[in-house]
C-alpha positions as CSV (number, residue, x, y, z in Angstrom):
1,M,-7.8,2.1,-48.7
2,T,-6.9,4.1,-51.8
3,F,-4.5,2.8,-54.4
4,Q,-0.8,3.4,-53.9
5,G,1.1,4.3,-57.1
6,K,4.2,2.4,-56.0
7,H,4.6,-1.3,-57.1
8,D,6.0,-2.7,-53.9
9,F,7.8,-6.1,-53.5
10,G,8.9,-8.1,-50.5
11,E,8.6,-11.4,-48.8
12,I,5.9,-13.2,-46.8
13,E,6.4,-16.7,-45.4
14,G,9.6,-17.0,-47.4
15,T,7.9,-16.3,-50.7
16,R,8.6,-13.3,-52.9
17,V,5.4,-11.3,-53.3
18,T,3.9,-8.1,-54.7
19,F,2.3,-6.3,-51.7
20,V,-1.3,-5.6,-52.3
21,E,-1.9,-3.7,-49.0
22,K,-0.1,-3.1,-45.8
23,G,-1.5,-2.3,-42.4
24,T,-5.0,-3.3,-43.2
25,T,-7.8,-4.5,-40.9
26,E,-8.8,-8.1,-40.5
27,D,-12.1,-7.5,-42.4
28,R,-10.3,-5.8,-45.3
29,M,-7.7,-8.6,-45.4
30,K,-10.5,-11.3,-45.6
31,F,-12.3,-9.4,-48.4
32,L,-9.1,-9.0,-50.5
33,K,-7.9,-12.5,-49.9
34,K,-11.2,-14.0,-51.0
35,L,-11.5,-11.7,-54.0
36,L,-7.9,-12.3,-55.2
37,E,-8.1,-16.1,-54.7
38,H,-11.4,-16.0,-56.7
39,N,-9.3,-14.3,-59.5
40,G,-6.7,-17.1,-59.4
41,F,-4.0,-15.5,-57.3
42,N,-2.0,-17.2,-54.6
43,V,-2.5,-14.9,-51.6
44,Y,-0.1,-14.6,-48.6
45,V,-1.0,-12.8,-45.4
46,E,1.3,-11.7,-42.6
47,K,-0.2,-10.7,-39.2
48,I,1.5,-7.6,-37.8
49,A,1.5,-7.3,-34.1
50,P,0.4,-3.9,-32.7
51,A,3.0,-1.6,-31.3
52,D,0.9,-1.4,-28.1
53,E,-2.1,-3.2,-26.6
54,N,-4.4,-0.3,-27.5
55,N,-4.0,-0.8,-31.2
56,P,-5.6,-3.6,-33.2
57,E,-3.6,-6.2,-35.2
58,T,-3.0,-5.3,-38.8
59,Y,-2.2,-7.4,-41.8
60,T,0.0,-7.3,-44.9
61,I,-1.4,-8.9,-48.0
62,G,0.7,-10.1,-51.0
63,V,0.4,-12.3,-54.1
64,D,3.1,-14.3,-55.6
65,D,2.5,-12.9,-59.1
66,L,5.2,-10.3,-59.2
67,L,3.5,-8.6,-62.2
68,F,0.3,-7.9,-60.2
69,N,-0.3,-4.2,-59.6
70,P,-3.7,-3.4,-58.0
71,P,-4.5,-0.1,-59.7
72,I,-3.6,-1.5,-63.1
73,Y,-5.6,-4.6,-62.6
74,V,-8.6,-2.7,-61.4
75,Y,-8.5,0.1,-64.0
76,E,-7.8,-2.2,-66.8
77,R,-10.8,-4.3,-65.7
78,R,-8.9,-7.5,-65.2
79,L,-10.5,-8.6,-61.9
80,K,-14.0,-10.1,-61.6
81,T,-16.4,-10.1,-58.7
82,F,-17.9,-13.3,-57.2
83,D,-20.9,-12.9,-59.5
84,N,-18.6,-12.4,-62.6
85,H,-18.9,-8.6,-62.9
86,I,-15.9,-6.3,-63.3
87,V,-14.3,-5.0,-60.1
88,S,-14.7,-1.2,-60.0
89,P,-12.4,1.0,-57.9
90,A,-15.3,1.7,-55.5
91,Y,-15.9,-2.1,-55.2
92,W,-12.2,-2.7,-54.6
93,E,-12.2,0.0,-51.9
94,Q,-15.3,-1.6,-50.4
95,K,-17.3,1.7,-50.8
96,T,-20.1,-0.3,-52.5
97,E,-21.0,-3.7,-53.6
98,E,-22.2,-2.3,-56.9
99,T,-19.9,-2.7,-59.9
100,K,-21.3,0.5,-61.3
101,P,-20.8,3.5,-61.4
102,Q,-17.6,3.3,-63.2
103,Y,-14.7,5.4,-61.8
104,W,-15.3,8.3,-64.1
105,E,-18.9,8.6,-63.0
106,E,-17.8,8.5,-59.4
107,M,-15.3,11.3,-60.0
108,F,-17.9,13.5,-61.5
109,R,-20.4,12.8,-58.7
110,N,-17.7,13.7,-56.0
111,N,-16.8,17.0,-57.8
112,S,-20.4,18.2,-58.1
C-alpha cells in the first residue's frame, strides 16, 4: 500500500492511535505489526468484518505514538529492519526485502 499524505488519528481498543494503515490484509498487518514493534512502537490492530462473505477480513493498524507518521519516518530513515538496516519505501511497501535501492533510485528506474 502506498503512503497516504494524511496524518490520521482515531481509536483502537479504547486507545487513541495514529493510524498506520486501514483495510489491509492479514499478511500485511502481520508484517507491519512485527516491524513497528521491532522499532519500539506499541501496535494496536482492529479486525474489520467483511461487508459480505465473499470479501476477506481486513485490518486497521495503529500505534499509540500520536507523532508517528509513516511517510515521514520512512523518508527520514527513522525505522530499522530486523537486521538493523534502514527501512526503504520499497521495503515498507513489501516490494522487496532489499533495503536498497533508495527511493530516488527506484523513481529513476520506474521512469526509464
